[in-house]
N, C-alpha and C positions, 0 to 999 in steps of 0.2 A: 504494500500500500504506500502511496506517495504522500499521504497526508489528507487533510480535509479542511475545507473552509465552511463556515456556518454563518448565515445571516439570521441572528436570533429574532429579528423583527418579523420574520416570516413563519415563526413557530407560534402556534396558538397557546395561550395561557390555559392551564388546567388546574383544578383544585388540588391542593396537596393531598397525597394518597392517605395520610393519617388524618382522620376526621377530628382528632383532638386539636389539630392546628387550625383553629377557626380564622377565617379571613385571610388565608395564606394560599397563594397561587404560585405555580412554577412551570418552567420550561426546561426540559432536559436537553442540554446542548451536546454533551459527550456522554455516551453510555459505556458500560463495561465491555460491550462487544467491540466498540470502536477503540477504546483504550483500556486494557485490562489492569492498568495501574491507577486509574483515577476516573471519577465521574464529575461532571461540571453541570451546575444548574443555575439558571436565573430564577430568583425568588422575589415575589412581591407580597408585602404584608399591608393589608388595608388598614385605615385608621381604626384603632381598637382591636385589631387582629393580633394573634400571638402564636409564635412557635413555642409551645409550652416546654419548660425545662425537661430535657430527656438525655439519654446516654446512648452512644453508639459503642457497643462492646468491642468491635473489631476494626473500626475505621476512625481516623482522625478527620475532623472537619475544619477547614479554613474558610472564613467568610469575610468578604469585603463589602461594606455598605457603600452604595453608589448614590443614594438619594434618601432624604428623610431623616427622622430621628427615632431612636428606639432605646429601650432599656435592655441591656445585655446582661443576662445571668451567665456567669462563667465560674464554675466551681462554687466557692462560697461567696464570691464577690458579685455585686451588681454595679454596672457602669453605664453612664449615658453614652450612647453611640450616635454618630452623625456621619454624613458622607466623608469618606476617606479613612474611617476607622476600620481596622481589621482585627478579627478575633481568630484564635486558634484553639480548638478543643481536642487535645489528644484522645485517643480511644480510651473509653472508660470515664471521661470527664463530663459532668452534668453541665448543660448549656441550653440557652433559649433566648428568644428576642420578643419583645412586646412593643408594638407601635403605640406610642403615647401621644403622637402628634395628630394634626389634621390632614396630613398628606401621606401618600403611600411611602413605605420604606422599600427601596429596591436594593438587592444585594446579589452577589455572585457567590455560590457555595461550591467548594471543591472537596470531594471525599477521597481519601487515600488510605488503604485501597478502596475500590468502589463499595458503596453501601447498597 
């Protein structure tokens, strides 16, 4: 394979597959079939929406906020996040995001290895 280019604007938003994550939508940009080392998603959290704190037992998650403001729970800490902030949750680390603002929170999430 020579690589792949993706126009994420052409991919439809879908509800997050975990119904506990209310008001959360995502687009899978790179799946495990394309890259067995990582998956990449665009994620949108509507105002009042939340990725409830959770743990990935076998994957680390790196997430970069590209728009909006959220509260980030990471381990035992809670921090205000805005565009440009990056979080890293090693496998086994509790983490979550809650949109506390009036605008969508947009982020890119990378899972290694794929979740």
